[in-house]
C-alpha positions as a Python dict, from the first residue, in 0.01 Angstrom:
ca = {
    (1, 'M'): (0, 0, 0),
    (2, 'K'): (-93, 326, -194),
    (3, 'A'): (-131, 491, 147),
    (4, 'V'): (231, 460, 245),
    (5, 'N'): (378, 472, -106),
    (6, 'N'): (480, 98, -94),
    (7, 'H'): (448, -99, -410),
    (8, 'P'): (353, -470, -447),
    (9, 'S'): (589, -730, -541),
    (10, 'P'): (410, -783, -879),
    (11, 'M'): (532, -427, -973),
    (12, 'C'): (882, -523, -940),
    (13, 'P'): (941, -865, -1117),
    (14, 'P'): (1283, -947, -961),
    (15, 'K'): (1068, -860, -602),
    (16, 'A'): (770, -1105, -700),
    (17, 'R'): (1015, -1391, -819),
    (18, 'Y'): (1192, -1370, -467),
    (19, 'A'): (886, -1328, -262),
    (20, 'V'): (758, -1654, -431),
    (21, 'A'): (1098, -1852, -331),
    (22, 'D'): (1085, -1715, -8),
    (23, 'A'): (731, -1793, 61),
    (24, 'G'): (795, -2160, -29),
    (25, 'R'): (1098, -2150, 223),
    (26, 'W'): (883, -2031, 507),
    (27, 'A'): (598, -2248, 393),
    (28, 'K'): (836, -2549, 440),
    (29, 'H'): (990, -2415, 771),
    (30, 'Y'): (636, -2374, 915),
    (31, 'G'): (494, -2725, 767),
    (32, 'V'): (231, -2559, 579),
    (33, 'P'): (125, -2627, 231),
    (34, 'F'): (241, -2360, -49),
    (35, 'T'): (140, -2437, -382),
    (36, 'P'): (-52, -2095, -490),
    (37, 'N'): (-363, -2134, -668),
    (38, 'G'): (-259, -2011, -1012),
    (39, 'G'): (-614, -1973, -1178),
    (40, 'L'): (-687, -1737, -866),
    (41, 'M'): (-364, -1538, -924),
    (42, 'R'): (-428, -1518, -1297),
    (43, 'A'): (-785, -1402, -1249),
    (44, 'M'): (-683, -1129, -1001),
    (45, 'G'): (-412, -1000, -1216),
    (46, 'A'): (-640, -1008, -1512),
    (47, 'G'): (-895, -822, -1322),
    (48, 'R'): (-1160, -1093, -1335),
    (49, 'F'): (-1136, -1158, -959),
    (50, 'D'): (-1152, -861, -701),
    (51, 'G'): (-871, -982, -451),
    (52, 'M'): (-1003, -741, -202),
    (53, 'L'): (-1284, -975, -160),
    (54, 'L'): (-1069, -1204, 2),
    (55, 'S'): (-983, -937, 280),
    (56, 'C'): (-1387, -856, 325),
    (57, 'A'): (-1449, -1250, 360),
    (58, 'G'): (-1214, -1221, 655),
    (59, 'L'): (-1396, -951, 830),
    (60, 'A'): (-1747, -1111, 713),
    (61, 'A'): (-1613, -1425, 916),
    (62, 'Q'): (-1545, -1252, 1200),
    (63, 'E'): (-1888, -1081, 1219),
    (64, 'L'): (-2039, -1441, 1148),
    (65, 'N'): (-1810, -1584, 1446),
    (66, 'I'): (-1675, -1832, 1212),
    (67, 'F'): (-1329, -1655, 1161),
    (68, 'N'): (-1103, -1944, 1273),
    (69, 'N'): (-1264, -2182, 1017),
    (70, 'A'): (-1280, -1948, 739),
    (71, 'H'): (-953, -1818, 781),
    (72, 'K'): (-839, -2210, 721),
    (73, 'A'): (-1045, -2250, 438),
    (74, 'L'): (-953, -1905, 280),
    (75, 'F'): (-583, -1978, 318),
    (76, 'E'): (-638, -2325, 170),
    (77, 'A'): (-811, -2186, -124),
    (78, 'I'): (-530, -1939, -237),
    (79, 'W'): (-230, -2107, -113),
    (80, 'A'): (-297, -2496, -124),
    (81, 'S'): (-577, -2562, -385),
    (82, 'T'): (-717, -2506, -737),
    (83, 'C'): (-1061, -2418, -626),
    (84, 'D'): (-1185, -2166, -889),
    (85, 'L'): (-1317, -1884, -619),
    (86, 'T'): (-1406, -1678, -927),
    (87, 'A'): (-1707, -1941, -990),
    (88, 'E'): (-2009, -1943, -747),
    (89, 'A'): (-2082, -2324, -768),
    (90, 'D'): (-1676, -2406, -681),
    (91, 'R'): (-1690, -2153, -380),
    (92, 'K'): (-2034, -2299, -277),
    (93, 'N'): (-1888, -2637, -274),
    (94, 'F'): (-1507, -2567, -159),
    (95, 'F'): (-1650, -2389, 142),
    (96, 'G'): (-1956, -2626, 199),
    (97, 'E'): (-1708, -2899, 241),
    (98, 'R'): (-1561, -2734, 498),
    (99, 'G'): (-1874, -2643, 700),
    (100, 'I'): (-1920, -2280, 596),
    (101, 'D'): (-2233, -2119, 418),
    (102, 'A'): (-2059, -1980, 124),
    (103, 'E'): (-2340, -1770, 3),
    (104, 'E'): (-2346, -1599, 334),
    (105, 'L'): (-2013, -1536, 390),
    (106, 'W'): (-1956, -1396, 29),
    (107, 'S'): (-2285, -1189, 32),
    (108, 'R'): (-2181, -999, 369),
    (109, 'A'): (-1835, -979, 221),
    (110, 'S'): (-1961, -808, -89),
    (111, 'S'): (-2173, -566, 102),
    (112, 'S'): (-2076, -199, 80),
    (113, 'R'): (-2052, -195, 472),
    (114, 'I'): (-1794, -468, 482),
    (115, 'R'): (-1582, -270, 207),
    (116, 'D'): (-1643, 47, 417),
    (117, 'L'): (-1509, -128, 710),
    (118, 'L'): (-1212, -237, 545),
    (119, 'A'): (-1140, 105, 410),
    (120, 'K'): (-1152, 244, 769),
    (121, 'N'): (-930, -54, 881),
    (122, 'D'): (-687, 34, 599),
    (123, 'S'): (-662, 400, 709),
    (124, 'E'): (-622, 320, 1060),
    (125, 'A'): (-335, 82, 961),
    (126, 'A'): (-167, 322, 730),
    (127, 'E'): (-175, 607, 1018),
    (128, 'R'): (14, 332, 1270),
    (129, 'G'): (281, 312, 1009),
    (130, 'V'): (160, -28, 856),
    (131, 'F'): (333, -80, 521),
    (132, 'G'): (254, -465, 455),
    (133, 'V'): (167, -799, 616),
    (134, 'P'): (226, -950, 825),
    (135, 'T'): (231, -655, 1085),
    (136, 'V'): (162, -708, 1441),
    (137, 'F'): (129, -477, 1744),
    (138, 'V'): (212, -517, 2092),
    (139, 'G'): (76, -207, 2252),
    (140, 'D'): (214, 68, 2020),
    (141, 'E'): (532, -128, 1918),
    (142, 'M'): (527, -241, 1575),
    (143, 'F'): (642, -567, 1435),
    (144, 'F'): (674, -632, 1063),
    (145, 'G'): (741, -972, 900),
    (146, 'N'): (700, -1349, 1015),
    (147, 'D'): (1056, -1365, 1112),
    (148, 'R'): (991, -1103, 1386),
    (149, 'L'): (738, -1320, 1566),
    (150, 'Q'): (993, -1426, 1840),
    (151, 'F'): (1016, -1051, 1914),
    (152, 'V'): (624, -1057, 1963),
    (153, 'R'): (620, -1351, 2153),
    (154, 'A'): (893, -1191, 2387),
    (155, 'R'): (704, -865, 2398),
    (156, 'L'): (373, -1054, 2490),
    (157, 'H'): (528, -1214, 2785),
    (158, 'G'): (701, -909, 2937),
    (159, 'M'): (1057, -1009, 2818),
    (160, 'P'): (1309, -755, 2678),
    (161, 'I'): (1449, -790, 2313),
    (162, 'E'): (1837, -783, 2324),
    (163, 'G'): (1974, -469, 2171),
    (164, 'A'): (1624, -289, 2138),
    (165, 'A'): (1478, -9, 2345),
    (166, 'A'): (1240, -151, 2618),
}
């Protein structure tokens, strides 16, 4: 966000309140749970947990060929549980119950190599004009926001988007 001069929602309290309400609406629309992990959010806000580690865990999971399972578990841990991700024992139990070796995942996620890969990916995203999530590219065409997914689908199927340049 810094690279493109964007500011996260917590920096603007009205935006933060709206973002929480809006996320709840979208979760209901998609039929997914939405009970943010308050303990984790507070730990990140207080600097007791590095939220970047969550993105690094996704990259580590890709390398370990467990991305689908790890992504589902991370989503649940952040948005639908009270798991204390700041505590090694809780992480081990939570991920272990989902068939994931938490020690291997977090160890790899904590490595400087994975942090460097995340920095490289962030830099490439900023160069392409990414300013937030979710952002999806179909070729060189960028789509931002979950409410644009029907446009992504149309492009992937070679269909025109009404009112947009082809």
